[in-house]
N, C-alpha and C positions, 0 to 999 in steps of 0.2 A: 179737890176731892182726892187727895192722896190716900190710897188704901194700902193697908199692910196685909190684908187678906181678903178673900172673897168667899162667901158661903156658897157652896154648890150642892143643890138637891137633885138627886137622880131618881127617876121612876123606872119601874120595870114590871114584869108580870110574875106572879107566883105560879106554882104547878097547876093550879086550876084556871089560869089565864086572867086572874083578877089583878087590877092595877095596884101597885104598892110603891111606897118610897123605899128604895133599896140602899140608898147611900145619902148621907147628909154630913158633909165635912167642910172644913176651911181649906182653901187652896192658897198656898203661899206664892208670892210673886217671884219671878226670875229677875235678878238685878245683876248689873255688871259695872265695874268702875270705868269701863270703856264708854258707857253712856250714863254718867252720873245723874241720879234723880229719876231715871226711867224705871218703870215696873211693868213687867209683861206677865199676864196671867193666862196660862194655857188651861182652859176650863174643860175642854172635851175635844176629842178627835176620833175619826175613823179613817181607815185606809180602804174601806169597801162600802158598798151600799148596804144599809141596814135591812133586816128582815124581822118582822114582828109576828107573834109576840116573842120577846126575849127577856132575859132575867135582869137586864139593865147593868150588867157588869161592864166596867170600863174596858174598851178594847185596847190592845197594845198597839201603840203607834210609835214610830221612830222619828221621822223627819218633822221639822217644824211646819213646813208647808205641806198641803195635802197632795197625794198622787191623784191620778184620774179616778173618778168615782169616790174619792175620799173627801173629808171635810175637817175643818178646824173651827173652834169657837174660842175667842180670846178677848181679853180686855187689856188695853195698853194705856199707860199714863206717861206723858212726856212733859218735862218741865219747860218753862219758857227759856228762850235764848239758845245760844250755841252749846252743844254738848262737848265739853272739853274734859278729857280724862286728866287725872293728876299727872304732873310732869314726871314724877318718879315711878310711874306705873310700869310694871313689867308687861309690856304689850303682848308678847308672845304667850306668856302664861295666861293672861286675861282672855286672849283669843281662844286658847285651848279650853279654858273653862266655859266660855260662851258656846263653843261648839258642842261641848258635852251637855249643856243646859238646853240649847236650841239647835239640835242637829240639822245641818244644811242651811240654816238661815243666812249665814255669812256668805255662802256660795252663791246665793241669789243676788248679792250686792255687786254693784259696779265698782271695781277697785279704783277707777279714775274719778269717781263722783260720789263722795261719801253720802250714804243714805239712799242713793238711787238703787232700786232693785226691780226685778221682773220675776213674776211667778206665773206658773201655768194654772191659774185659778181665776174664778170670778169671785170678787170680794164684795160683800155687803157691809158697809161701814156706817156707823152712827156716831156722831160727835155728841157726847153726853154732857161734858163740862168743858168750858174754856173755848179755845180757838185753835184750829189746825189749818195749816196751809198745805195744800196738795200741789206739788210741783211735777210737771211732766217733762218729757224729752227736751223740748226746745226752750225750757225755762218758763213756760206758761205757768202761772200760779193762780190758784183759786182759794180764797179764804172761806173756811167753813166754821160755823159757830154752833153752839149747843142746839140740838134739834135738827141740824142739817145731816143729810145722808149722801153717800157716794156709792155708786155701782162701778166698781173698778174692774174693767174687762181685760185683765191680763196685760195692761200697758206698763211700760217702764215709768216708775214714779218714785217720789220721796215725800216724806212727811216732815214738816217743820212746825215749831210752835213759836211764832213771832208775837204772841200775846203777852199778857202780864201775869197769868196764873197757869198752873199745870193744866194740861188738856188730857181728858180721858175719852178714848174711843172704844167702841165695842165693834168687833168684826166677826163675820162668819165667812170663811173661805171655802169654796167648793172647787175641787179639782176639775181641770178641763184639759182638752186636747189643744195642742198648739201645732199648727201646720207650719212647716219651715219651707221657705222658698228654695227651689232647686237650682 
């Protein structure tokens, strides 16, 4: 189920408080040669708690992952196998472009373990198509298939696709507090 775009319909309220469709458009994927075959759709995000009624205007958000009280809604597609960039890729330029497209996403990654990352969020993830493997700190791996869900509680993790077809997951990330040991 490789998608080239996702239709996003947004509701809001008019001046009389009636519900209305206020936006109906296609969202293009974010892609990078650093992760060939992957597609990341950032469908909606807020950096604060919503208050209703509102006009449904898309809020301006910067960072890929949500801050405390913020949220993100996304769809990600990952091809099977190891993600190998082309050998002649200008990695520095590709990283710069990815930072522009997905601000802060790479900063959450562990530089010593490709794909491993930690976010200050609770993530609700649904595997829609294919198979995803969730890897945790100690190498523990759990295979998830279409219809399976994960409640990701701010733990260090990575996603892999060891299956035979592209995997599509839908995720909602809600910003959280992280207490740090003193």
